[in-house]
N, C-alpha and C positions, 0 to 999 in steps of 0.2 A: 463883429457879429451883431446881428440885429437883436432887438429886445426879445429874449426867449422867455416865455412864461413857463414856469414849472408847475406841473400838475400837483394838485393837493391830494395826498393820500388820506382819504376820509377814514378808512379802516384804522389806520395808525392813530389818527386823532381820537377816535372813539374808544380805543383800547387804552384806558388810563393806567399806565404802568405805575403811577404813584400808589395805587391801591395795593401793590405787591410789596411795598416797603413798610415794615412794621413801624408803628409810632415810637416804640422804645428805641429803635435804631436811629430814627431821626433825632429824638431827644438826646441820646448819648453823643451823636455826632455834633450837634449844635453846641452842646455843653463843652465838648472837647475843644472845638475851634475857639469859642469864647474864652475858655480857660487859658489856652495857649496865647491868645492875643493880649489878655489882660495880665496874666501872670498870677492869677488867683484861681482857686477851685470854684467853679460855678456848676449849678444844676439847671436843667431845662425841663419844662413840662409843656406838653402840647394838648390842647383841648378844643372842643367844638370843631372837629374836622368835618368838612363838607367837600366831597369830591365834585368837581364841576365837569361839565361837558367839555370836550376838546382837551382832555389830558391836563387839567389843572386841579388845584386844591386850595381851599381857604381854611385857615385854622388860626387859633389863638396861641401865641408863644409866650411863655413866662420864663424869664431867666433870673435866677437868684444866686447870690453868693452863698456857698456852702459854709456853714458855721460849724467849726469843730473846736470846742472849748479846751481841748488838750494841746492845741497848737499855739 
């Protein structure tokens, strides 16, 4: 087949679905993945969220070891 160009769905790009995900859900999901990879409990905090044009997002992620003095 010849080079076929795919049409860009501008409406889809402009509907930033990331806005529908809660920040706490992202924080919990990232903390879970990191904790599973490292084998220790970690927490995650996200700040300075800026949604960008064309379905993107810029944000600051902080990951810290959860400290529990009873363990």
